RODO-2510 file (C-alpha; in nm, 4 decimals, decimal comma):
residues 71
     n   res          X          Y          Z
     1     m     1,9129   -14,2475    -4,8246
     2     y     1,6893   -14,4260    -4,5772
     3     s     1,7250   -14,7587    -4,4054
     4     w     1,4952   -14,9718    -4,1891
     5     t     1,4287   -15,3336    -4,1119
     6     l     1,1369   -15,5220    -4,2621
     7     n     0,9971   -15,6211    -3,9257
     8     h     0,8922   -15,2581    -3,8689
     9     v     0,6302   -15,0490    -4,0442
    10     l     0,7811   -14,8698    -4,3416
    11     p     0,8231   -14,4949    -4,2888
    12     t     0,6595   -14,1958    -4,4484
    13     i     0,9319   -14,0024    -4,6287
    14     p     0,9507   -13,6555    -4,7846
    15     i     0,9720   -13,6375    -5,1637
    16     p     1,1321   -13,3124    -5,2798
    17     l     0,9719   -13,1260    -5,5660
    18     s     1,0878   -12,7977    -5,7167
    19     e     1,2552   -12,5371    -5,4993
    20     d     0,9348   -12,3342    -5,4646
    21     d     0,7143   -12,6288    -5,3684
    22     p     0,7022   -12,8019    -5,0310
    23     d     0,7995   -13,1678    -5,0070
    24     v     0,5239   -13,4241    -5,0599
    25     m     0,5043   -13,6941    -4,7926
    26     l     0,5003   -14,0511    -4,9269
    27     n     0,3739   -14,3288    -4,6994
    28     l     0,5865   -14,6244    -4,8087
    29     q     0,3867   -14,8776    -4,6046
    30     e     0,0658   -14,7714    -4,7773
    31     v     0,2348   -14,7992    -5,1173
    32     l     0,3654   -15,1496    -5,0375
    33     n     0,0248   -15,2629    -4,9078
    34     t    -0,1505   -15,1305    -5,2190
    35     v     0,0951   -15,2972    -5,4573
    36     f     0,0720   -15,6256    -5,2654
    37     d    -0,3090   -15,6192    -5,2713
    38     r    -0,3308   -15,5315    -5,6409
    39     a    -0,0723   -15,7934    -5,7406
    40     a    -0,2819   -16,0626    -5,5648
    41     y     0,0240   -16,2519    -5,4413
    42     q    -0,2000   -16,4356    -5,1934
    43     i    -0,3481   -16,6187    -5,4945
    44     s    -0,0208   -16,7252    -5,6576
    45     v     0,2113   -16,7769    -5,3584
    46     d     0,1644   -17,0546    -5,1011
    47     y     0,2451   -16,8703    -4,7789
    48     e     0,1817   -17,1843    -4,5717
    49     r     0,4782   -17,3617    -4,7309
    50     g     0,8083   -17,3380    -4,5448
    51     m     1,0978   -17,1299    -4,6709
    52     e     1,4255   -17,2680    -4,8054
    53     p     1,6457   -17,1990    -4,6196
    54     g     1,4280   -17,1732    -4,3112
    55     l     1,4134   -16,8832    -4,0691
    56     d     1,5689   -16,8782    -3,7254
    57     e     1,3262   -16,9166    -3,4343
    58     a     1,2829   -16,5431    -3,3634
    59     r     1,2181   -16,4525    -3,7263
    60     q     0,9796   -16,7460    -3,7687
    61     a     0,7820   -16,6294    -3,4633
    62     w     0,7663   -16,2765    -3,6087
    63     g     0,6535   -16,4156    -3,9454
    64     d     0,3830   -16,6239    -3,7791
    65     v     0,2479   -16,3158    -3,5993
    66     m     0,2555   -16,1042    -3,9151
    67     g     0,0873   -16,3820    -4,1128
    68     s    -0,1940   -16,4092    -3,8597
    69     l    -0,2490   -16,0317    -3,8769
    70     a    -0,2796   -16,0468    -4,2554
    71     k    -0,5621   -16,3007    -4,2461
***
């Protein structure tokens, strides 16, 4: 089991195969980015609209930075 917070890059984790095969490394951030891009959420979701309930000041600042990086 793995845990992390969403304000950090997702990790690359080992995926075990059969006993004779080495683990395959899976980059979770790359998977998330690919799914997000292919799903075209930027077309159907208004990311400029505020959230209900809103974020606290620190999380809003983080979201603003992350949003500017995505543009």
